[in-house]
C-alpha positions, 0 to 999 in steps of 0.5 A: 384687944387690938383695934379691929381684931374681931372685925376681920374675923367676922368677915369669915364664915362662922364655921371658920371661927373655931380655930380663932376663938381661943386666940380671941379669948387670949387677946381679950384677957390680956393687954398689949405692952408698948414693946409688943408682948402681951400682959395677962395679969392674974391669967399669966398661966393661961397661954402655957396651960392651953399649949399643953391641951389638945383640941378636945380637952375641956379647957380648950373647948371652954375657951373656944366656946367663950370666943365663939360667944363673943363673935356670935354676939357681934354677928348674930346670924342663925348659923353663928348661934347654932355653932356657938350653942354647939360649942357651949354644949361640948364645953359643958359636957367636957367640964362636967366630966372633969368636975364629976371625976374625983381625981380630975376635979382637983386639977388646975384645968378643971378650975380654969374650965369652970372659970371660963364657963362662968365668963361665958354664962355671965355674958351670954345666958339670958337673964330672967325678967326682973320681978316687980315688987 
């Protein structure tokens, strides 16, 4: 990720983060090559797949939720937490719609949406306290 990329975004009001969150995820999942292009490794498919989606598609909503979670973790304001939680709920509902459909559940978009949500959950869902033995 470019040095300081997210620090500029944090100066914006959290309500303005949504349009930048997808770009942030693409930046986080890639590395900059010496000549300036980005290398995505196993996620090389993601930019083109996102370009084919509209703003309300499950894949876009899941990507946005992941980016907003990262920004919120850096900010921690109540407004940012509310926006993050709302985005996560929208992403979950959209992904659930894909997974619950007997045809759409077999699409690449459904698989990648679930993958993005798993990245969100690994980094953002509170963990239960460890049990003492």
